[in-house]
N, C-alpha and C positions, 0 to 999 in steps of 0.2 A: 526358577525362572531367571533368565539371565539377565544382567543389565541392558544389553542392546534389544532384547525382546521386550523388558519392561520401557524401554525408552520408546520403542515403536509403537506399543500400546498406548502411550502418552500421545504421540505424534499423530494416531488415528484419531484419538479424542479429539485434539485440536482442529482437524480435518474435519469432524463431523460438528464443533462449534463455529468455524471459520462461515461466512456467511457467502458462499459463490455470488450469488446474484446483486452481490455490490462491486462485483469486479466490472470493468470499464466496460468490457465485451461481453457480458455474459449476455444469455438468450431471454431472461429475462424481462433485461432492456431494450428488446429490440422492437421498433427501428432506432438504432443508435442515433442520437442527435451528433452532428458531425458537420464542422465547417466546410462548406463546398470551396471546390478548388478558386482560389482567386478571392475569395473574402477575409476579412482578417487579417489579413497578411501583416499589417504594421505592428498589430497587437500580438500574433502568434511569434513575429521576431523579437519582440521585446521580452516577452514572456522565455523565448529560446534562449536570448542572449542572457539574461539574470539565470537561468537553471545551466548554463555553460561554465559560468563563474567559478571555478575550485575555489577560491579565497575565502568565500561568504558564503552561509547557510542563507535561504533565504525562503519566507512565507510570501507568497503571492495571493491576494485577497481580490477575488472577482466581486466585484457588486453591482447591484442594477436591479430594476424590477423585472418583477417574473415575465419572460417570454424575450426577452432582448441576448439570448445566445450564449448564457454562461454553460450549460451543459452541453451545448456543441463545441465552446471552446476546449471545457477540461475533456470531454472524450478525445478531440484531435490530437492535444497534448499528452494525452496518457499514448496513443496509438505513437504518436512520432516518438516518444521515449521508449517506449517496448521493442522498435525496431533497432534502437542505438546500443550497441556493445557500451559497456563499462570502459573497456580497452580491446585492443586488435587482435588480442590472443585468447581472447575467448568467443565460444559459439553460444553458451548458454547465459550469461550472468547479463542481464539488460540494463539499463538507467532505469528500467518503470520497475520502482523495487515495490510496487503495492498501489492499490486504488480503493475507495469505499465510496460509492454513491449512494448518499442518501435519498429513501423514499417515504411518502408519509402512506402508500398503500401495503407496504410490504412489513409485517411485524418486526422482523430482525432487522430491518433497515431505516425502521422509524426513530429508533434510540441510537446514542452512542454506545451502550452497554456490548456490543460485540466489534466494536472500530478495532480496539487495539488487536483483540486475538484475530482478527481477518488478516488487518496489516502484516502483523507478524507472522501467520501461515502464509501470505504470498511471497513477503522478505525470505522466508526460509526454502519456500520452493524455490525463487528464483536463485537464492544462496544456500545451498545445502551443506556448505562446511558451519553454519550456527544451526543448523537442527538439534544436534543432540544439546547444544548449550540451551535452548528453547525449551527441550521437553525436559532437561534437570530441573529449569526454574519451575515447569509447572508440575513437577513431581515434589517440590520441595513446598511448593502453595498449589494446589489444586482448585482452590478458589478465583484464582488468577482467570480461571475459565469461564467462571460465572459471571452471566451480564449484570449482577445487582452488586458486584464487587467494585469499589470506588473508582474512576477512571484514573486519579493520581496514581492508586495502586498499579494497573494494571500497565499503565503508561512505566512506570518507574522500576518494575520487578519482572516485567515482559519484554515490552517494546524496546526500553532504550538500553538496556542489557544487551539485546540482540543487535542493534547499531552498533553499539561499541564494540560487537566482536567482529564486525567489519570495517572498524575505521582503519586499521593500523593495516590490513592487508588490503584495502584497496586506496591507499595513501597514493596520489599520482593518479589517479583514475578518474574519469570525468564524474560528477558527482549523481547521486542516486534523486529519484523524483518520486515523490508521493503524491498522488492527486485527490482530494477530498472534492466532492461535490453535493450541493445541497445540503450544506449543514442548517440550514434554516429551518429543514424539515423534518 
């Protein structure tokens, strides 16, 4: 079996582990909560201003009581970023690097065990240039796809190297965005 075939088999395993229902626009989450036109304007402007700053890495934490619209804001930000390119020359690579919407109702979305595999799958789908590196990391440590593997190992050996692989190539481009919602679930 050639190296490319082996890596393709590993990619297939990753695609099976990635939780498709955790994506912001999955059918599993319909109807999608979304900010209505003309609502949350100041908050969305503030978030986009932070996300557009290439000089800083930002963690934006929305908090509030249940039902105030945090998921609607998260969906709206994800949808907007999905429509934005990292630079003017690309048609494929978008600023939305990945999403994970947690849910108490769904087993794979109830815990963080699938978080990094799902995010790195989406990142690799959006930026195919890192797919081989991600597959090699999994080949070297297949346990990275096990939801019981410590999150710090998944992050350090699977997720962060994928981001570093993009870092130099995307220098000068608009920053990427990950949206994670309902972390408390």
